[in-house]
Each structure stands twice: as structure tokens, then as C-alpha cells.
C-alpha positions in Angstrom: -29.2 45.2 -23.2 -28.4 41.7 -24.5 -25.7 40.6 -26.9 -27.5 38.4 -29.4 -26.4 36.0 -32.1 -29.0 35.3 -34.8 -28.9 32.5 -37.3 -30.7 32.6 -40.6 -30.2 36.3 -40.7 -30.6 36.5 -44.5 -33.9 34.5 -44.5 -37.4 35.9 -44.6 -37.9 35.9 -40.8 -34.3 36.5 -40.0 -34.0 39.7 -42.0 -37.1 41.0 -40.3 -35.6 40.2 -36.9 -32.4 42.1 -37.9 -34.4 45.2 -38.9 -36.3 45.2 -35.6 -33.2 44.6 -33.4 -31.2 47.3 -35.2 -33.7 49.8 -33.8 -33.1 48.6 -30.2 -30.2 48.8 -27.7 -29.4 45.1 -28.2 -26.1 44.3 -29.8 -26.6 41.9 -32.7 -24.4 39.5 -34.6 -26.2 38.2 -37.7 -25.0 34.7 -38.8 -25.5 33.5 -42.4 -24.4 30.5 -44.3 -22.4 32.5 -46.9 -21.9 36.3 -47.2 -23.7 37.8 -50.2 -24.6 41.3 -51.3 -28.0 41.0 -49.6 -26.6 39.8 -46.3 -27.2 42.2 -43.3 -24.3 44.4 -42.5 -21.7 42.9 -40.0 -22.9 39.4 -41.0 -20.6 36.5 -40.3 -20.6 33.4 -42.5 -20.6 30.1 -40.6 -21.1 27.7 -43.5 -23.6 24.9 -43.7 -25.7 24.2 -40.6 -25.0 20.7 -39.4 -23.3 18.7 -36.6 -19.8 20.0 -37.7 -20.5 23.7 -37.9 -18.2 25.7 -35.6 -19.4 28.8 -33.8 -16.2 29.3 -31.7 -15.6 32.8 -33.1 -19.2 34.2 -32.9 -20.4 33.3 -29.4 -18.0 35.3 -27.3 -19.9 37.2 -24.6 -23.2 36.4 -26.3 -26.1 36.2 -23.9 -29.0 35.2 -26.2 -29.2 33.1 -29.3 -32.1 33.3 -31.8 -32.1 30.3 -34.0 -34.2 30.8 -37.1 -32.0 29.0 -39.6 -33.4 25.7 -40.8 -33.8 23.4 -43.8 -37.2 24.8 -44.8 -40.3 22.8 -45.7 -40.0 21.7 -49.3 -43.2 20.7 -51.2 -41.5 18.4 -53.7 -38.4 17.0 -51.9 -36.5 14.9 -54.4 -33.8 13.6 -52.1 -33.8 9.8 -51.4 -34.4 10.2 -47.7 -36.0 13.6 -46.8 -36.2 12.9 -43.1 -32.4 12.2 -42.9 -31.7 15.5 -44.7 -34.0 17.5 -42.4 -32.4 15.9 -39.4 -28.9 16.8 -40.5 -29.8 20.5 -40.4 -32.8 20.9 -38.1 -31.9 18.4 -35.4 -28.2 17.7 -35.5 -27.3 21.2 -36.6 -29.6 22.8 -34.0 -28.3 20.7 -31.1 -24.7 21.2 -32.2 -25.3 25.0 -32.1 -27.1 24.8 -28.7 -24.3 22.7 -27.1 -21.6 25.2 -28.3 -23.8 28.0 -27.0 -23.9 26.4 -23.5 -20.1 26.0 -23.6 -19.8 29.7 -24.4 -22.0 30.7 -21.5 -25.1 31.7 -23.5 -28.0 32.1 -21.1 -31.1 31.8 -23.4 -31.8 30.0 -26.7 -34.8 31.1 -28.6 -35.8 28.5 -31.2 -38.1 29.2 -34.1 -39.9 25.9 -34.6 -43.2 25.3 -36.5 -46.9 24.6 -35.9 -46.3 21.5 -37.9 -45.1 20.0 -34.7 -48.7 20.1 -33.6 -50.0 18.7 -36.8 -51.5 19.7 -40.2 -55.1 20.3 -39.5 -57.6 21.2 -36.8 -60.7 20.1 -38.8 -63.3 18.9 -36.3 -61.0 19.9 -33.4 -60.3 22.8 -31.2 -57.5 25.2 -32.0 -54.0 23.9 -31.3 -52.5 24.8 -28.0 -49.1 24.3 -26.3 -50.7 21.6 -24.1 -51.6 19.4 -27.1 -49.5 16.3 -27.8 -47.1 16.6 -30.8 -48.4 15.0 -34.0 -46.1 15.9 -36.8 -47.1 14.3 -40.1 -44.2 15.1 -42.4 -40.4 14.9 -42.2 -40.0 18.6 -41.7 -42.5 18.6 -38.7 -40.8 15.5 -37.3 -37.4 17.1 -37.5 -38.6 20.3 -35.7 -40.2 18.2 -33.0 -37.0 16.2 -32.5 -35.0 19.4 -32.2 -37.4 20.7 -29.6 -37.1 17.5 -27.6 -33.3 17.7 -27.8 -33.3 21.3 -26.6 -35.6 20.6 -23.7 -33.3 17.8 -22.6 -30.2 20.0 -22.9 -32.0 22.7 -20.9 -32.6 20.2 -18.1 -29.0 19.0 -18.1 -27.3 22.4 -18.3 -29.6 25.1 -17.1 -29.8 26.7 -20.6 -33.1 28.7 -20.9 -34.9 27.4 -24.0 -37.8 29.3 -25.5 -39.7 27.6 -28.3 -41.9 29.5 -30.7 -44.2 27.7 -33.2 -45.6 29.9 -35.9 -48.1 28.9 -38.5 -47.9 30.3 -42.0 -45.8 33.5 -41.9 -46.5 36.3 -44.4 -45.3 39.8 -45.0 -43.2 41.8 -47.4 -40.9 39.5 -49.3 -42.9 36.4 -48.6 -42.5 33.6 -51.1 -44.0 30.1 -51.8 -47.8 29.6 -51.6 -48.7 33.0 -50.1 -46.9 34.7 -52.9 -48.6 32.5 -55.5 -52.0 33.5 -54.0 -51.1 37.2 -54.1 -50.1 36.8 -57.8 -53.3 35.1 -58.5 -55.4 37.7 -56.7 -53.6 40.5 -58.6 -55.1 39.2 -61.9 -58.6 40.5 -62.8 -59.9 36.9 -63.3 -62.9 35.7 -61.2 -61.6 33.3 -58.6 -63.4 30.1 -57.4 -63.0 30.7 -53.7 -66.4 32.2 -52.8 -67.6 29.1 -50.9 -64.4 28.4 -49.0 -65.2 29.4 -45.4 -62.4 27.5 -43.7 -60.5 28.9 -40.7 -56.8 29.3 -40.8 -54.4 31.1 -38.4 -51.5 33.0 -39.9 -48.9 35.3 -38.4 -47.7 38.6 -40.0 -43.9 38.7 -39.9 -44.0 41.9 -37.9 -46.1 40.2 -35.2 -43.8 37.1 -35.1 -40.7 39.3 -34.7 -42.4 41.3 -32.0 -42.9 38.1 -30.0 -39.4 36.9 -30.7 -38.0 40.2 -29.3 -40.3 39.9 -26.3 -38.8 36.5 -25.6 -35.2 37.8 -25.6 -35.3 38.8 -22.0 -38.8 38.3 -20.5 -38.3 36.3 -17.3 -41.6 34.3 -17.8 -40.5 33.1 -21.3 -37.7 30.8 -19.9 -38.3 27.1 -20.8 -41.7 27.8 -22.3 -43.3 26.9 -25.6 -45.5 29.5 -27.4 -47.8 29.3 -30.3 -48.2 32.6 -32.2 -50.8 34.0 -34.5 -52.3 37.3 -35.5 -55.3 36.5 -33.4 -57.8 36.6 -36.3 -58.4 33.5 -38.3 -59.2 33.9 -41.9 -60.9 31.9 -44.6 -59.5 31.6 -48.1 -62.4 33.7 -49.3 -61.7 36.4 -46.8 -57.9 36.3 -47.6 -58.5 36.9 -51.3 -61.1 39.6 -50.5 -58.5 41.4 -48.3 -55.9 41.2 -51.0 -58.2 42.5 -53.7 -59.6 45.3 -51.6 -56.0 46.4 -51.0 -55.7 46.7 -54.8 -58.9 48.7 -54.9 -60.8 46.0 -56.6 -64.0 44.0 -55.9 -63.4 40.4 -54.7 -65.0 38.7 -57.8 -65.3 35.3 -56.2 -67.3 32.4 -57.6 -68.9 29.9 -55.1 -67.3 26.7 -56.2 -68.0 23.8 -53.7 -65.1 22.8 -51.5 -65.6 19.1 -52.4 -64.6 20.0 -56.0 -61.3 21.4 -54.7 -60.7 18.2 -52.8 -61.5 16.0 -55.7 -59.2 18.0 -57.9 -56.4 17.6 -55.3 -56.9 13.9 -55.2 -56.9 13.5 -59.0 -53.9 15.7 -59.6 -51.8 14.3 -56.6 -51.9 17.7 -54.9 -54.0 16.8 -51.9 -51.6 18.5 -49.5 -51.7 21.8 -51.4 -55.5 21.8 -51.6 -55.8 20.9 -47.9 -53.7 23.9 -47.0 -55.9 26.1 -49.2 -59.3 24.9 -48.0 -58.7 23.1 -44.7 -58.7 24.3 -41.2 -55.6 25.1 -39.0 -56.3 27.2 -36.0 -53.8 28.3 -33.4 -54.6 29.5 -29.9 -51.9 32.1 -29.0 -53.5 33.1 -25.6 -50.6 31.7 -23.6 -48.2 34.3 -25.0 -50.8 37.0 -24.5 -51.3 36.1 -20.9 -47.9 34.9 -19.7 -45.8 37.5 -21.6 -48.5 40.3 -21.7 -48.0 40.3 -25.4 -50.4 41.7 -28.0 -49.7 41.5 -31.8 -49.0 45.1 -32.9 -50.4 44.6 -36.4 -53.8 43.5 -37.6 -54.4 41.0 -40.4 -55.6 43.8 -42.7 -52.5 45.8 -41.9 -50.2 42.8 -42.6 -51.9 42.0 -45.9 -51.8 45.6 -47.0 -48.1 45.8 -46.3 -47.5 42.5 -48.1 -49.5 43.5 -51.2 -47.9 47.0 -51.3 -44.4 45.5 -51.3 -45.4 43.1 -54.1 -46.8 45.8 -56.2 -43.8 48.1 -55.7 -41.5 45.3 -56.9 -43.7 44.7 -59.9 -43.4 48.3 -61.1 
């Protein structure tokens, strides 16, 4: 049994981790920025995550830290210097926390990074692996990579066991942003123009991600390793919308609009990044976790999408 401190406990992934750990023998301290009505029970507020945050009262006898708090990826970042803002939280805040964890005697630091460290696309390439060189393309990805590098150096200097997990798009009950928009669009009875989009994208259901995080708490082989994680079944936009509509008991009703038209529309409207994420390829090879940790995702893509859609429909009623 480990005594665990979890940052970002009120976030999408963090809340799922809390739910999972509450069903185990591990002792959990959820950490949040501020206490609200939706905060997990026994949460402790630590304020903003930056180089000045103090964790002196929350790391006593903690063995393992799971660090899921971050300045999330923002599509339209209106700050003057986005990279500087990401660095304050994702780099300086992370390394400040890790150094205090070392001083408190924490043995293992599980860091939830991002596949954006690898890059934005695998078009014309093989699936991303842990052995690939880092190629972050936006400030968020750069900040996650810099945090990883800082943690690895700290591990070498102090003996802290660092485990890095890089998920692609995470979905599940309560998901927001682009995936939620796609669910809302699919719930309508309108024909949708995705019938010719046969791209390949890896995703990870939040239940599968959490299962791997929990596996990394105490698995000996996880120490000082990096893991890419996915459901193990890549889906096209066409298949994804089909899954969603079948969960609703409807036919897909997809029109075969050519992919080049989507890309043209993205270029004309200044939304190239959004379109690329919809119709482009991003594949993740998660075989290292499966082999080294003997891990298998407990949920299929269809089960994950069914749970996501059911949760959305319940909230709409």
C-alpha cells in the first residue's frame, strides 16, 4: 500500500484517478488549486501551480506523487507570450513540486505528459514510439518536453524514480473540448460530411489511462521509464462518428466529402490545426507498456465511446 499525493485532482483525468484509487488499499491525498463543491473529499488546496507553490504540509510520509495538474492546451491562447505562461506552470511548477517531493522523501514521481512531445502527426510515418526523438510543435508540447527533461535530470541527481506517461486525446464521461463538440454534432440527426475520412488516430479512454497510471504506482519495471498509451485500436473520423451514432441507435448518415475540401476549408478559415486534428493521422504504439508492465487496456474503444455518449445523454435529459 502506497501513500499517494495527486495533483489536478479536480480535473478530468484527476477525478478519474481519485475514483479508481478510492477503490484500492492506497491512501490518497487529492491536491487541488482551490477547494470547491466539486472537489474530491479530503482535498487540500495548494493554490496556483508555479515555482513558488509550497507543498510542505501535504507530502509528509508520501511515497508516490501523481502529477496530472498542468496548464492545459489552449486552442486560442490570447496571452502575449504563450510559451512563457506554459513554462510557469508546466515546467517551473512541475520541477518545484518534484524537488519538494525529493526533499520530503518521495520515492516515485508519475508525470502525466502528452503525446505532443512526440509531435502533431504521423502522416507518412510509423506510429510514435518512446524511442522517437522529441519534436514538439507548439508551446504546450515544448513545455511538457522541457518538464520531462528536467525530471529526468532530477532523477539522475537524486535517485527519484520518474515515470512519464504520454497520452494522446483522452476521452470518457465528462470530456470537454473537441471530443465533446464531436459528440454534440453526432447527436444531431443531420447528415455529416465524414464518410471519406479514413485517417488513423490513436486515442485513450480515461479508464484505460487511469488503469496504466495505477499500474505505474508500484510496478518495479516502471521506474525511470517513459510510456506511450492508447486504447490499442486506431480509429478514423468516419469510424468514430459511426460508433457514436450506433450508441444512439441511429444509422451513421455520413456523406463522402473529399478530405482535400476539409483541408482547403481549414486553410481559408485559419483553422488548419483544428482540421488536421480531425482528418489527419496520429498513431501511437503502446506496446512497451503492454510488454514491460504486462498491461492490457481493460476497456475497448466501443466500450469507452458507449460510456462517454451515455454520460452525455444523461446530462442532457
